[in-house]
N, C-alpha and C positions, 0 to 999 in steps of 0.2 A: 381814569384814562382820558377824560375830557377836561382840559385846562387851558387857561391863557396866562400870559405873563406880561407885565407892563415894561419890561426892560428892552423890548424890541418891537417894532411895528409888525403887523402881520405881513407875511409874504416877503419881508426884507432879508438880505443876507448878512446884515450887520452883526457885529458882536455885541455881547452885553455881559455885564457882571450881575450875578444873581443878587436880588435884594436880600439884605440881612447879613452879608458876608462882612468880615472884619479884615484887618490888614493880613491875616494869615492866608487868605484866599482872594483878596481884592485884585491881585494881579492876574487872577485866573480868568481867561476869556472864553466865552462860549459862542460858537457859531450855531445859533439857534435855528434848527431845521423846522420848517412848517409845512403843512399840508395846504392845498390850494384854498381850503376853507378858513385858514388861519390857525389851525390847531397846531400844538406842538409836535415836532417830529418824534419818531419812534425813539423812545429811551431818554428824551430830553427832560421830561419831568423827573425822572428817576436821577438824572445827573444834577439837576437843580436842588433836589432834595438832599442828595449826598453832599453837595457843596454847602448847603445851610448847616448840616450836622458838622461838617468838617470846620466851619468857621468858629464854632464854639464847642470843641470836642468833650468838654467836661459837662456841658449842659444837657438836660433832658427835654425833649419836646414831645407834645401831642400832635397828631396829624393836623388837627385844626390850627395849631399855632403855626406849623410849617407852611400850611396853605395860605394863611395870611401873610406871612413873611415873603413867599416867593410869588404872590399873586395868583395862585391856583384857584380856579372856580369851584373845585370839588375837594372837600376833604377826604371823600372816600377814594378818589384817584390818588391823593397823596398817600393814604393808608396803603393802597396796593402797591405803590412804588416802594414804601418802606419795607413791606413784607418781602418784596423781590431782594432789596438790599440785605435784609436779614438772612434770607435763604442762601445769598452769596457771601455771607460772612462780612459785608461791608457796613453793617448797622447792627445795633444790639437792642432787643426789646428789654427795657429795664423794668417796667411794670406792666401788668395786664389790665388794671382797671383803676384809672383810666390807662389807656395804652401810652406809654413814653418810650422814645427811642433816643439813643446817642450814638455817637461815631465810635469805630473800632479802629484798630491800627491799619486796616486796609481800606478805609473809607475813601481815601485819596484816589485809589485806583478806579473808583466808580465814577470819578468827576472828569476823568481824562476825556478830551475830545476825540473825535474819530468815530469810525463805524461802530454801532451798537448792535450786537447780535440780535436778529430778529427772533421773536418767539416762533418755534416751529409750527408750521401748519398741521393741524391734526389730520391723520389719514382717515379716510371713510371707515367707519366701524359699524358693524351690524350686531344688534343684540344677540347674545349667545355665542359670539366669537370671542375667545380669550383675548384680553388686552395684552399688548406688548409691554405695557408699563409694569415694572417690577412691583410687586406687592409692598405696600407700605409697612413699615416696622409694626408688628403686633397685629396685622390684619391680613391673615391668609385668605380670608373670604370677606365679602363686603360687610358681614355682620361681626367680624372678629373671629379668632380662633377659639375653640373650647377652652384652651389653655388660658386665654386672656380672661374669659368669663370666670373660670375657676379661681384664678388669681384675685380677681376683684371680689368674688363672693366670699372668699376666705378673709376679706377685710383689707387686703393690700391697697396701697395707694397707686394711682395711675399717673405716669409721667406725661407732662404736657410738653409741647414743642419748645417752650421757653425755659425748660428744665425744672419747673416747679411741679410739685406733687399736688395732684387733685385727690381729695378724700370723697369717695362715692357716697351718695345718700340713697335712701330707699325709695323706690318707685315701683308700684304694684307688686310688692314683696320681692323685688329684685334691686340689686345695685343699679343706680340710675344709668351708669355706663353700659351695663348689659342689657338693661330694658331698651335704650335707644338703638344699640346694635341689632336687637331682635326686631324693632320696628323697621330698620333699614332692610334687613334681610326680607321682611314680609312686604316691603314697598309701601309703607305707610308713612307719608310726610308728617313731621312733627312741628308744632309751634310752641316755643318756649316763651312764656310770658310772666312778668313780675317786675318788681321795682329794679332800678338800676343797682348794681352792686351785689346782687344775690347769687352770682356765680353761673349765669347762663352760658356766657362765652366760654368759661373754664371747662364746663361740663361737655360742651360740644367738642372742644379741642382735645379733651381727654378721651372721649368716645371714638373720635374718627381722626387717626393720624394722617390720612390722605386728604385732609380738609383743604378746600379753596374758599376764601371769604370775600364776600362783597360787603363793604362797610356802607350801609345805607344812610342817605341824608336827603334834604330837599333838592339838591343839585344832582343827584344820580341820574345819569341818562341811559338810554337804550344801549349806546356805544360802551358803556361801562359793564355791560353783561355780554354783548355779542361781539364786540370789537369794532375796528374802524380801519380806514385807509391811512397809512402813514408813508412818509418818504424814506427810501433807503439812502445810503451814503452815495450810491451811484446816480441819485436823482430821480429814480423811478418810484413809482407808487405800488404798495402792496397791501393787502388786507391782513391785518393782525388780529387773530382771533381773541376774543375775551374770555373771562373765567367761566361763563355759563357754557360755551362751546367746549372749552378744555375739560370742564367736569363731565360733560355728556360723552365725548368721545373717549376719554380715559376711564370712564366708569368710576368717577370720584364723587365725594360728597361735597355739595355746594351749601355753605352757610350764609344766608342773607341776614346780616346783622342789622338791627333797627329797621326791619323791613317795612315797618308801618310809617316811616319817615319818607319813603320813597313814593313818588307819584304813582297812582294806581295804573295810569296809562303806560308808564315805564315798566312797572312790575308785571304787567300783562304779557310781556315777552317770554316770561318763564312759564306761564301756566300750561301751554301745549306740551312742554317737556315733562309736566307732572302728572297728567292724565293718561288715559289709555293710549293716546297717540305717541307719546314719548318722542316727540319730533318738533323741531321748530323750523322756521324759514328765515334765513338771513337775508332780509330785503336789501340790505346795503351791499351785499356781495352776490350779485346776480341771481338773487332769489334761491340761494343754495339751501338744500334741505339737510339738517343735521339730525341723526338719529342717535338716541341715547344708548350707550353700552350698558351691559350688565353691570350692576354695582352703582350706577348713577343714582343719587339720592339728594333730596333738597330738605333742609331744616332751616327754620327762620327764628329770629328773636324779636320780641315785642315788649316795649315798656309802657304799660298803660299809664295814662296820666301825664306823660311827657308832652310838652307842647308841640303840636304838629303831628302826633302820632294818631294815625287813623286806621283802625282795624275794619276794612270794608268787608261787606258780606262775600264778595267775590274772593278776597284773600282768605277769609276765614273758612269758606267751603273747600278750599284746596288743601287745607291741613286737617286730616281726619283725626289726628292725635294733637290735642292742646293741653299742655301741661304747665301748671303753675309752679314757679320757682320762687321760693322764699328763703329767707336766711335761716340756716340750721344753727340755732343757738347752743345746742349740745356740742357741735363742731367747734364753736367759738371757745367753749370750756376746754375741749381737747387741745386746742391751740394755745392754751394757757393765757387766755386773754382775761384781764382783770374782771372778776366775777361781778364786781359792782357795776361796771359798765354794761355788762351782759344783762343784769337785772334792769338797768335803765332801758335798754333796747327792748327787752321783753315787754316791759310795762308800756312804753310808747307804741310798740307793735299792736298791743291789744287795744289801744285807743284808736289807731288806724283802722283796725278791723271793725270797730264799733262806729266808725265815721265821724269821730270826734276831732281828730286832726288828720293832717294829710301826709305826714312824714315821721318815720322812725329810722334809726341807724340800722344799716344793713352790714353784712359781713365785711364789706370793703372798708367802711367807716370804722368798724371795730379794729381791724387790722392796722388802719392808719392810727388809731388812738393808741395802740400799743407801741407803735414805732415812735410817735411823738413823745410818749411817756419815757422811752429810753433816752431821748435826745434833750427834751426840756422839762421833763417831770410831769407828775400827775395833774397838778393843777392846770398846767398849761394845756394838757391833752383834754381835760374836761372842759376848759374854757373854749377850746377850738371846736368841741362837739356842739356846743351851744352856738357858736359863731356860724357854723356851716348849716344849721337848721333854717328852713325857710323862715322868712321873717314873720309870717302869719302864725307859725307854730312855735316860735322861739320861747315865748313866755311859758308855755306848757312844758316844753323840754327843760327849761331852767328849773321849773317847780319840781319836775320828777327828779332831776339831778340833785336838787337840794334835799329832797326827802331821802334819797339813797346815800349821799355823801355827807349829809349832816351839816351843811353849810351853804350859804348862798354864794354862787359863783357867776360872774358876768362873762360875756364873750371875749375871747382872746383879742387883745388890743395893746398898742404901744403905750408906755407909761411916761414917767419923767425921764428927762435926759441924764444918761449915766456920766 
């Protein structure tokens, strides 16, 4: 929500062309609206993001790549803008890990100048009062319906918002989706932790169709949670509520992805909503008190070992349930991934557990291996697996691969000119 752009000085009414555009959109001019503090006006970042997608409609971008291209301070803000575009059909989520997006046939509509509809102000809501928001698909109650739980327990997959199927894993003798829904019903916040690529985000998306996500990073600000003042098309300023306030007033699930990358001072804004108070004060908006509606729930993700990720005592104490998420190698077999690479991953994972190395392929890498095999062949896929390993672990990864595949393989690299 908080971002800047190098294309137009703060406070000016000049027009600018978004960075990263090509001739397809270079003629498109943007009257960049800004608040008195120099922040982008309401909907402006979303419009810039749409323009960048439209400039190269066949390409796929991560939020970080788009943030760099348009000069945004926060990749998390760009991720929220992309989610809004996806919800409106103006962008497509092509892969979940890492998240990549591309343009759709209607992306151009999201780049048009003119008034951008403001996010509606949430009406005051008292816990115990039914929300006017329609129940999300598959969630008649905060914890999901009995029919949902039965379907999962019977071994059926769960459809995620991007259309992909999530295959539940066991958690406390229950399907993980069912277990998380029960924790929500009981009001027990959960922290999912484990290496990147193990399916934490996929699980949360499958469990809670009414999800609102805040993608955390070092630049995430309080405004990215509670909201901020933005300028309307009429020139006035109004306060636009953020995802935390929306989730509280509508009784929805708030997922703080990569929570431990967010400054503890910023993350503290969520804590009063998670404890017995279930209330926050929006200091930026006349000290307004927001009370959580029934169904409001907070779940977070943490990648231990990632640079900058700090699990503070204050954060850990807010999450009564802390669940380790690791790759289900049996699921990899079910997905018909090459059993040799699954053996490699299992072997390296055992070394990680023993503290001998720091990296092993997770489900994300195994799925990528399978895709590369189909496109470039097995040798290239195996060589790529060595190449993506951290440099300090690469020799050991190559050694295990050589033992399983019966030959020495080097990292994927360019060869002689053809």
